[in-house]
C-alpha positions in Angstrom: -34.2 18.7 46.8 -31.7 20.6 44.7 -30.1 23.5 46.7 -27.8 26.3 45.5 -25.7 27.9 48.2 -24.3 31.2 47.2 -21.3 32.2 49.2 -20.8 28.5 49.4 -17.1 28.7 50.0 -17.5 31.0 53.0 -17.9 30.0 56.6 -21.7 30.0 56.8 -22.3 28.8 53.2 -19.9 25.9 53.3 -21.1 24.7 56.6 -24.8 24.8 55.5 -24.0 23.2 52.2 -22.2 20.3 53.9 -25.0 19.9 56.5 -27.8 19.9 54.0 -25.9 17.3 52.0 -25.1 15.0 55.0 -28.2 15.4 57.1 -30.9 15.8 54.4 -29.4 14.0 51.4 -29.9 17.1 49.2 -28.1 17.7 45.9 -26.1 20.8 46.8 -24.1 23.2 44.6 -21.8 25.6 46.4 -21.1 28.8 44.4 -18.4 31.3 45.4 -15.7 33.6 44.1 -13.2 32.5 46.9 -12.2 36.1 47.5 -11.9 35.9 51.3 -8.7 34.4 52.5 -9.2 31.0 53.9 -12.2 30.2 51.8 -10.0 27.9 49.6 -9.8 25.6 52.6 -13.5 24.8 52.1 -13.0 23.1 48.8 -11.7 19.8 50.1 -14.4 19.7 52.8 -17.1 20.3 50.2 -15.7 17.7 47.9 -15.5 15.1 50.6 -19.1 15.7 51.6 -20.3 15.3 48.0 -21.1 18.9 47.4 -20.4 20.2 43.9 -18.4 23.5 43.9 -18.7 26.0 41.1 -16.4 29.0 41.0 -18.3 32.2 40.1 -19.4 35.6 41.3 -22.8 36.8 42.3 -22.0 40.2 40.8 -21.9 38.5 37.3 -25.4 37.4 36.1 -23.8 35.3 33.4 -22.0 33.1 36.0 -25.4 32.3 37.6 -27.0 31.7 34.2 -24.6 28.7 33.7 -25.7 27.0 36.9 -28.2 24.1 36.8 -31.7 24.7 38.1 -32.3 24.5 41.9 -35.4 24.2 44.1 -34.0 26.4 46.8 -31.4 29.2 47.0 -29.6 29.7 50.2 -28.4 33.3 49.7 -25.3 33.4 51.9 -23.1 35.6 49.7 -21.9 38.9 51.1 -19.1 41.3 51.8 -19.5 40.7 55.5 -17.5 43.6 57.0 -19.5 46.3 58.7 -16.5 48.6 58.2 -16.4 48.1 54.4 -16.6 51.4 52.5 -15.4 53.6 55.3 -12.4 55.6 54.0 -12.6 54.0 50.6 -14.8 52.8 47.7 -18.1 51.0 48.5 -18.1 49.5 45.0 -17.4 45.9 45.9 -19.7 46.0 48.9 -22.7 47.4 46.9 -22.1 45.2 43.9 -21.9 42.1 46.0 -24.5 42.7 48.7 -27.2 44.4 46.6 -26.7 43.7 43.0 -25.6 40.1 43.9 -28.9 39.6 45.7 -30.8 40.9 42.6 -28.9 38.5 40.4 -29.7 35.6 42.8 -33.4 36.6 42.9 -33.5 36.6 39.1 -31.9 33.1 39.0 -34.5 31.9 41.6 -37.4 33.5 39.6 -36.3 31.9 36.3 -36.2 28.4 37.9 -39.2 28.7 40.2 -37.0 28.3 43.3 -37.6 29.3 46.9 -35.1 31.5 48.8 -33.7 31.7 52.3 -32.0 35.1 52.6 -29.4 35.5 55.3 -29.6 39.1 56.4 -28.0 40.7 59.5 -28.7 42.4 62.8 -26.8 45.3 61.3 -29.9 46.5 59.5 -30.8 48.2 62.8 -30.0 51.8 63.4 -26.6 52.6 65.0 -27.7 55.8 66.7 -30.7 54.1 68.3 -28.6 51.1 69.4 -26.1 53.6 71.0 -29.0 55.4 72.7 -30.2 52.3 74.7 -30.1 52.9 78.5 -27.2 50.5 79.1 -25.7 49.9 82.5 -22.4 48.3 83.6 -22.8 45.1 85.5 -19.6 43.2 86.3 -17.6 43.1 83.0 -20.5 43.7 80.6 -23.2 46.1 79.6 -26.8 45.2 80.3 -30.3 46.6 79.7 -32.0 47.4 83.0 -34.4 44.7 84.2 -38.0 45.6 83.2 -36.9 48.4 80.9 -38.3 48.4 77.4 -38.9 50.5 74.3 -39.7 50.3 70.6 -38.4 46.9 69.6 -36.3 46.3 72.6 -36.4 44.9 76.1 -34.2 43.0 78.5 -34.9 40.0 76.2 -33.0 41.7 73.4 -33.6 43.4 70.1 -36.8 42.4 68.3 -37.9 42.8 64.7 -39.7 46.0 65.4 -36.5 47.9 66.4 -35.9 51.0 64.3 -34.1 50.7 60.9 -34.7 54.3 59.8 -31.4 56.0 60.9 -27.9 55.2 59.6 -26.8 51.6 59.9 -23.5 51.5 58.0 -23.2 50.8 54.3 -23.0 47.1 55.0 -26.3 47.3 56.9 -27.9 49.5 54.2 -27.1 47.0 51.5 -28.6 44.1 53.4 -31.7 46.1 54.3 -32.1 47.1 50.7 -31.7 43.5 49.7 -34.4 42.5 52.2 -36.8 44.9 50.4 -36.0 43.3 47.1 -36.7 39.8 48.5 -40.0 41.1 49.9 -41.0 42.5 46.5 -40.1 39.3 44.6 -42.2 37.4 47.1 -45.1 39.7 46.6 -44.8 40.2 42.8 -43.8 36.8 41.6 -45.1 34.6 44.5 -41.5 33.5 45.2 -41.4 31.6 48.6 -38.8 33.5 50.6 -37.8 33.8 54.2 -35.5 36.4 55.7 -33.3 35.6 58.7 -31.6 38.6 60.4 -28.7 36.8 62.0 -26.7 38.0 65.0 -23.1 36.8 65.4 -22.6 33.4 63.7 -19.6 31.4 64.6 -18.1 27.9 64.8 -15.3 25.9 63.2 -14.0 27.0 59.8 -14.7 30.7 60.4 -11.7 32.7 59.4 -12.2 35.3 62.1 -11.0 38.9 61.7 -11.4 42.1 63.8 -14.3 43.3 61.8 -16.1 40.0 61.3 -15.8 36.8 63.3 -14.5 38.1 66.6 -15.3 34.9 68.5 -13.0 32.8 66.5 -10.4 35.6 66.3 -10.3 35.7 70.1 -10.0 31.9 70.5 -7.2 31.8 67.8 -5.1 34.5 69.4 -5.3 32.8 72.8 -4.3 29.5 71.1 -1.5 30.9 68.9 -0.5 34.0 70.8 -0.7 37.5 69.4 -2.2 40.9 69.9 -5.8 41.7 70.9 -7.4 45.0 71.6 -10.6 46.2 73.2 -11.7 48.8 70.8 -14.3 51.6 71.4 -16.5 52.6 74.2 -13.6 53.4 76.6 -11.6 50.3 75.7 -12.9 48.2 78.5 -14.3 45.3 76.5 -17.7 45.5 78.1 -19.6 45.6 74.8 -21.9 42.7 74.3 -23.0 40.4 71.5 -24.9 37.1 71.3 -23.4 34.2 69.4 -25.0 31.3 67.5 -23.3 28.1 66.3 -23.7 27.7 62.6 -25.1 24.1 63.1 -27.9 25.6 65.2 -28.7 27.9 62.3 -28.9 24.9 60.0 -31.4 23.3 62.3 -33.6 26.4 62.1 -33.4 26.7 58.3 -34.2 23.0 57.9 -37.4 23.5 59.9 -38.3 26.6 57.9 -38.0 24.9 54.5 -40.0 21.9 55.8 -42.9 24.3 56.4 -42.2 26.9 53.8 -45.8 27.8 53.3 -46.0 28.8 56.9 -42.8 31.0 56.9 -42.8 32.5 53.4 -42.8 36.2 53.5 -41.6 36.4 57.1 -38.6 38.1 58.6 -37.1 36.7 61.8 -34.4 37.8 64.2 -32.1 34.8 64.7 -29.3 34.6 67.2 -28.1 33.1 70.5 -30.3 35.4 72.6 -29.6 36.5 76.2 -28.4 33.0 77.3 -25.6 33.0 74.6 -24.6 36.7 75.1 -21.0 37.6 76.0 -18.8 40.6 76.4 -15.3 40.8 75.0 -13.9 40.9 78.6 -15.9 37.8 79.5 -14.7 36.1 76.4 -11.1 36.8 77.4 -11.7 35.2 80.7 -13.2 32.1 79.1 -10.4 31.8 76.5 -7.7 32.2 79.2 -9.3 29.4 81.3 -9.8 27.1 78.3 -6.2 27.5 76.9 -4.2 28.2 80.1 -2.7 31.2 78.4 -2.9 34.8 79.5 -2.8 37.7 77.0 -2.2 41.3 77.8 -5.1 43.0 75.9 -4.6 46.6 74.8 -7.2 49.3 75.2 -8.2 51.5 72.3 -11.0 53.8 73.7 -11.8 55.4 70.3 -15.3 54.4 69.0 -15.4 53.9 65.3 -18.5 55.0 63.2 -20.0 51.5 62.9 -19.3 50.3 66.4 -22.2 49.5 68.7 -22.1 48.8 72.4 -24.8 46.1 72.6 -26.7 43.7 70.4 -28.6 40.6 71.7 -31.2 38.9 69.5 -34.7 38.6 70.8 -35.7 35.1 69.4 -39.3 35.3 70.7 -40.9 35.4 67.2 -38.9 32.7 65.5 -39.0 30.4 68.5 -42.8 30.8 68.7 -43.3 30.1 65.0 -40.9 27.2 64.6 -40.2 25.8 68.1 -36.5 26.3 67.5 -34.0 27.3 70.2 -30.2 27.3 70.1 -28.8 24.1 71.6 -25.1 24.8 71.9 -23.9 26.9 74.9 -21.1 29.5 74.8 -18.7 27.0 76.5 -19.5 24.3 74.0 -19.0 26.7 71.0 -15.7 27.8 72.4 -14.5 24.2 72.9 -15.6 23.3 69.4 -13.6 26.2 68.0 -10.5 25.5 70.1 -10.6 21.8 69.2 -10.9 22.7 65.5 -8.0 25.1 65.7 -5.8 22.5 67.5 -6.6 19.8 64.9 -5.9 22.1 61.9 -3.2 24.4 63.4 -0.7 24.1 60.5 -3.3 25.2 58.0 -4.9 27.9 60.2 -1.9 29.6 61.8 -0.9 31.7 58.8 -4.5 32.9 58.5 -5.6 33.3 62.2 -2.4 34.0 64.1 
């Protein structure tokens, strides 16, 4: 199989490119503009794994025109920050996340390729997520046992959760891209699967405050530095589920093995309740794993795109594929800390 991975220099794209090359023997091309700091570190890893790297930009159709044909497009390109566009221009965000998807779809259409589109849990409406009946339990927020509503339950957020109210410009571009993918599947018969991913993490993620918090937290505890609980009173009780990128690879490999079964489907994909964690709980785990204590500041102000709780309900994707995450929170944290320690000289200027 010939696979094109857009965003192939980023955290998710580079890891998937390498795993498909190593585990499946695919011919893989990684395509990226290397805009995000730290993405340049992927180049040596891709080369060593036998993945061809092509420098280019999904915003430029001519760059994609020069690529060789592929059988499958893994569309991982994105401006990933949910805060992008607030207080400034949304131009790069929209051109990358929406027009970039259109250009990738046109490439796939011309070459008769299938597509796996990596979307996001951020397509779901911020006001509705903030309106969930959350309760404090220990150092986290939880949904009451037995409570449920449209697209939500104690098992998390399902595909039927509302997307109709505001969801951030980032979420809007990804939702609009989903609609394009659906139309290309219906109009041109393009095999396509949409995975709405929760928080993805693992080694080689260049974590920042607005994207990649799990690695950011681990890195600050390793190197030292400042951390802050932002929003919702500044307690750090907001909750996310996390998923190791290698577990995402396992799912996508299963989906493409039975593409006829999954084409046209949209799945929520994340760690689920078992791999959910609050910032305060993450601080405790990082302190125990590193032997370092950090004084974490509190910033109670809630920003427009902040949400208090998101946990993926994997019921549908697990039922249809038999897939479940394999790596626990503790294993993911240890993988990240081991990677940081092994590559500290390279990573400290970026992550400290």
